C-alpha positions as CSV (number, residue, x, y, z in Angstrom):
1,X,-47.6,-25.5,-33.7
2,X,-44.1,-24.0,-33.0
3,X,-42.1,-25.9,-30.4
4,X,-39.1,-28.2,-30.0
5,X,-38.7,-31.1,-32.5
6,X,-41.2,-34.0,-32.5
7,X,-40.5,-37.7,-32.2
8,X,-42.4,-38.8,-35.3
9,X,-41.8,-42.4,-34.3
10,X,-43.8,-42.1,-31.1
11,X,-46.6,-44.7,-31.1
12,X,-49.2,-41.9,-30.5
13,X,-48.1,-40.2,-33.7
14,X,-47.6,-43.2,-36.0
15,X,-49.7,-42.9,-39.1
16,X,-51.0,-39.4,-38.2
17,X,-51.2,-36.4,-40.5
18,X,-48.0,-34.8,-39.2
19,X,-45.5,-32.6,-41.1
20,X,-42.4,-31.4,-39.2
21,X,-40.6,-28.3,-40.6
22,X,-37.4,-26.7,-39.4
23,X,-36.7,-23.1,-38.5
24,X,-33.3,-21.6,-38.9
25,X,-31.3,-22.4,-35.7
26,X,-28.2,-20.7,-36.9
27,X,-26.1,-23.9,-36.6
28,X,-27.0,-24.4,-33.0
29,X,-27.8,-27.8,-31.5
30,X,-31.5,-28.6,-31.6
31,X,-33.3,-28.9,-28.3
32,X,-34.6,-32.3,-27.2
33,X,-37.9,-33.6,-28.5
34,X,-39.7,-34.2,-25.2
35,X,-41.8,-31.0,-25.1
36,X,-42.8,-30.9,-28.8
37,X,-43.7,-34.6,-28.8
38,X,-46.0,-34.1,-25.8
39,X,-47.8,-31.1,-27.4
40,X,-48.1,-32.8,-30.8
41,X,-49.6,-35.9,-29.1
42,X,-52.1,-33.8,-27.2
43,X,-53.3,-32.3,-30.4
44,X,-53.3,-35.3,-32.8
45,X,-52.4,-38.4,-30.9
46,X,-54.0,-41.6,-32.1
47,X,-57.3,-42.6,-30.4
48,X,-56.0,-46.1,-29.8
49,X,-52.7,-45.0,-28.2
50,X,-51.9,-44.5,-24.5
51,X,-52.0,-40.7,-25.1
52,X,-55.0,-40.0,-27.4
53,X,-55.2,-36.5,-28.8
54,X,-57.9,-33.8,-28.9
55,X,-58.0,-33.7,-32.7
56,X,-56.8,-37.2,-33.9
57,X,-58.0,-36.7,-37.4
58,X,-56.6,-33.2,-37.9
59,X,-53.5,-32.3,-40.0
60,X,-50.7,-30.8,-37.9
61,X,-47.7,-28.8,-39.2
62,X,-45.1,-28.6,-36.5
63,X,-42.1,-26.3,-36.8
64,X,-38.9,-27.0,-34.7
65,X,-37.6,-23.7,-33.5
66,X,-35.9,-24.4,-30.1
67,X,-32.2,-25.0,-29.6
68,X,-30.1,-26.2,-26.6
69,X,-29.1,-23.1,-24.7
70,X,-26.7,-22.6,-21.8
71,X,-29.6,-22.7,-19.3
72,X,-31.8,-25.2,-21.1
73,X,-34.0,-25.3,-24.1
74,X,-34.7,-21.9,-25.7
75,X,-35.6,-20.1,-28.9
76,X,-34.5,-16.7,-30.2
77,X,-36.9,-14.2,-31.9
78,X,-35.4,-14.8,-35.3
79,X,-36.1,-18.6,-35.2
80,X,-39.6,-18.0,-33.9
81,X,-40.3,-15.4,-36.6
82,X,-39.0,-17.8,-39.3
83,X,-41.2,-20.6,-37.8
84,X,-44.3,-18.5,-37.8
85,X,-43.7,-17.2,-41.3
86,X,-43.5,-20.8,-42.5
87,X,-46.9,-21.5,-41.0
88,X,-48.4,-18.3,-42.5
89,X,-47.0,-19.5,-45.9
90,X,-48.6,-22.9,-45.3
91,X,-52.0,-21.2,-44.8
92,X,-52.7,-22.8,-41.4
93,X,-55.9,-21.6,-39.5
94,X,-54.7,-21.9,-35.9
95,X,-51.2,-22.0,-34.3
96,X,-50.3,-23.4,-30.9
97,X,-47.5,-21.5,-29.1
98,X,-46.7,-23.3,-25.9
99,X,-43.9,-21.0,-24.8
100,X,-43.3,-17.5,-23.3
101,X,-40.6,-14.9,-23.2
102,X,-39.8,-11.2,-23.5
103,X,-41.4,-8.7,-26.0
104,X,-39.5,-8.5,-29.2
105,X,-40.2,-6.3,-32.3
106,X,-38.9,-8.9,-34.8
107,X,-41.2,-11.7,-33.7
108,X,-44.0,-9.2,-33.0
109,X,-44.1,-8.1,-36.6
110,X,-44.7,-11.6,-37.8
111,X,-47.3,-12.1,-35.1
112,X,-49.1,-9.0,-36.3
113,X,-48.9,-10.4,-39.9
114,X,-50.5,-13.7,-38.8
115,X,-53.3,-11.9,-37.0
116,X,-53.9,-9.6,-40.0
117,X,-54.4,-12.7,-42.1
118,X,-57.0,-13.9,-39.5
119,X,-54.9,-16.8,-38.2
120,X,-55.8,-17.8,-34.7
121,X,-52.8,-17.6,-32.3
122,X,-53.0,-19.5,-29.0
123,X,-50.2,-19.0,-26.4
124,X,-49.4,-20.2,-22.9
125,X,-49.3,-17.3,-20.4
126,X,-46.1,-18.7,-18.9
127,X,-45.0,-20.3,-15.6
128,X,-43.1,-17.5,-13.9
129,X,-45.7,-17.0,-11.2
130,X,-48.6,-14.8,-10.4
131,X,-46.4,-11.7,-9.8
132,X,-44.5,-12.0,-13.0
133,X,-44.8,-9.3,-15.7
134,X,-46.8,-10.2,-18.9
135,X,-44.9,-12.6,-21.1
136,X,-45.1,-12.8,-24.9
137,X,-46.5,-13.8,-27.3
138,X,-49.5,-14.3,-25.0
139,X,-49.6,-10.6,-23.9
140,X,-49.8,-9.2,-27.5
141,X,-53.3,-8.0,-28.3
142,X,-55.1,-10.5,-30.5
143,X,-53.2,-13.5,-29.2
144,X,-55.3,-15.9,-27.0
145,X,-53.5,-16.2,-23.7
146,X,-54.2,-19.5,-21.9
147,X,-53.7,-20.3,-18.2
148,X,-53.8,-23.7,-16.5
149,X,-56.1,-25.2,-13.9
150,X,-56.1,-28.4,-12.0
151,X,-58.9,-31.0,-11.6
152,X,-60.5,-28.9,-8.9
153,X,-60.5,-25.9,-11.3
154,X,-57.9,-24.1,-9.1
155,X,-55.3,-22.1,-10.9
156,X,-51.9,-23.6,-11.5
157,X,-49.6,-22.2,-8.8
158,X,-46.9,-21.0,-11.2
159,X,-49.2,-19.6,-13.8
160,X,-48.8,-15.9,-14.8
161,X,-51.7,-13.5,-14.4
162,X,-52.9,-10.4,-16.1
163,X,-55.7,-8.6,-18.0
164,X,-54.5,-10.4,-21.2
165,X,-55.5,-13.8,-19.9
166,X,-58.3,-15.1,-22.2
167,X,-59.0,-18.7,-21.2
168,X,-58.2,-21.4,-18.7
169,X,-57.8,-25.1,-19.5
170,X,-56.6,-28.3,-17.8
171,X,-52.8,-28.1,-17.3
172,X,-51.9,-29.8,-14.0
173,X,-50.8,-33.5,-13.8
174,X,-52.0,-34.2,-17.3
175,X,-51.1,-37.6,-18.9
176,X,-49.2,-36.7,-22.0
177,X,-46.6,-38.4,-24.3
178,X,-43.1,-39.1,-23.1
179,X,-40.3,-38.3,-25.6
180,X,-39.7,-41.9,-26.8
181,X,-42.7,-44.0,-26.0
182,X,-45.7,-44.2,-23.7
183,X,-46.6,-41.2,-21.5
184,X,-46.0,-39.4,-18.2
185,X,-47.7,-36.7,-16.0
186,X,-46.8,-33.1,-16.8
187,X,-47.9,-29.7,-15.5
188,X,-47.7,-26.2,-17.0
189,X,-49.5,-23.7,-19.1
190,X,-47.9,-25.3,-22.1
191,X,-50.3,-28.2,-21.7
192,X,-53.3,-26.0,-21.3
193,X,-52.9,-24.2,-24.6
194,X,-53.7,-27.2,-26.8
195,X,-57.2,-27.4,-25.4
196,X,-58.0,-23.9,-26.6
197,X,-56.2,-24.5,-29.9
198,X,-58.3,-27.6,-30.5
199,X,-61.6,-25.8,-29.5
200,X,-60.8,-22.9,-31.8
201,X,-59.9,-25.2,-34.7
202,X,-63.1,-27.1,-34.3
203,X,-65.1,-23.8,-34.2
204,X,-63.4,-22.8,-37.5
205,X,-64.1,-26.1,-39.0
206,X,-67.8,-25.9,-38.1
207,X,-68.2,-22.5,-39.8
208,X,-65.2,-22.1,-42.1
209,X,-66.1,-18.6,-43.3
210,X,-66.5,-17.3,-39.8
211,X,-64.0,-14.5,-39.0
212,X,-61.6,-15.5,-36.2
213,X,-62.9,-12.8,-33.9
214,X,-66.4,-14.3,-34.1
215,X,-65.0,-17.8,-33.4
216,X,-63.2,-16.4,-30.3
217,X,-66.4,-14.7,-29.2
218,X,-68.3,-18.0,-29.4
219,X,-65.6,-19.7,-27.3
220,X,-65.9,-16.8,-24.8
221,X,-69.6,-17.1,-24.6
222,X,-69.5,-20.8,-24.0
223,X,-66.6,-20.8,-21.4
224,X,-67.3,-21.9,-17.9
225,X,-66.9,-18.7,-15.8
226,X,-64.4,-19.1,-12.9
227,X,-63.4,-16.7,-10.2
228,X,-64.9,-13.2,-10.4
229,X,-67.9,-12.8,-12.7
230,X,-66.9,-12.1,-16.2
231,X,-63.4,-11.9,-17.5
232,X,-60.7,-11.7,-14.8
233,X,-56.9,-11.6,-14.7
234,X,-56.6,-15.2,-13.3
235,X,-59.0,-17.3,-15.4
236,X,-59.9,-14.9,-18.3
237,X,-63.3,-15.8,-19.6
238,X,-63.1,-19.1,-17.8
239,X,-62.4,-22.7,-18.7
240,X,-62.9,-23.5,-22.4
241,X,-65.8,-25.8,-23.1
242,X,-66.0,-28.5,-25.7
243,X,-67.6,-27.3,-29.0
244,X,-70.3,-29.9,-28.6
245,X,-71.3,-28.7,-25.2
246,X,-71.3,-25.1,-26.5
247,X,-73.7,-26.1,-29.3
248,X,-75.9,-28.0,-26.8
249,X,-76.0,-24.9,-24.5
250,X,-77.0,-22.8,-27.5
251,X,-79.8,-25.2,-28.3
252,X,-81.1,-24.9,-24.8
253,X,-81.0,-21.1,-24.9
254,X,-78.1,-20.8,-22.4
255,X,-75.9,-18.3,-22.5
256,X,-34.8,-12.4,-25.4
257,X,-35.2,-16.0,-25.1
258,X,-38.5,-17.7,-25.0
259,X,-39.0,-20.6,-22.7
260,X,-41.2,-23.6,-23.0
261,X,-44.2,-23.3,-20.6
262,X,-44.3,-26.8,-19.1
263,X,-42.5,-29.1,-16.7
């Protein structure tokens, strides 16, 4: 994952397989660790903690790429490119990108390199509202753009929309890790992205030699369709299903700054 820093001392992450790397922040002050800690705990939080994760036995490499900007926490394209290159070099299989911002050629080249190496990239669509223009990296072809829905499967009111939206996942009033200890409720497309990241990682683990495009196709086939039939600009293919449910269905024959995307 690429995000803010992570509080490695948080109870949910104690003893977990977590490595934190540092992108080049050009001597700027690092952002707080609240957002990164929440996303990391969603992915690999201990099962016996107050905020258990989706993949508690997985190995997570987190790269800190956000600094404290004049209007809040932000990252520039050079830091993001550096962070993603580190993950490419580490030979990861799937990368969670819970942030959004403008299109940028520097970052785009590294994104293209990751996709060419068949690394799955999962990104939040952003929280600028349904009328906002497409945000990146989610809008680049090949990146899986994730929107958020609430417990009634209604779209998050601030979620962006567009033909690039691939999947929906829970992202409203989710119980996630607080920055120091315990947890709190949060909303945003940031918190939906880890569900798709986890599902894609499990699909890759189930059939390691499967090309990423086939793994994505399997997730698409098993998604719960929402909104208009088929893929649509609000929910994409629909809400991502658990890999176990997907397998069960198969057995039954059923068919210039980037901003963190959460509150």
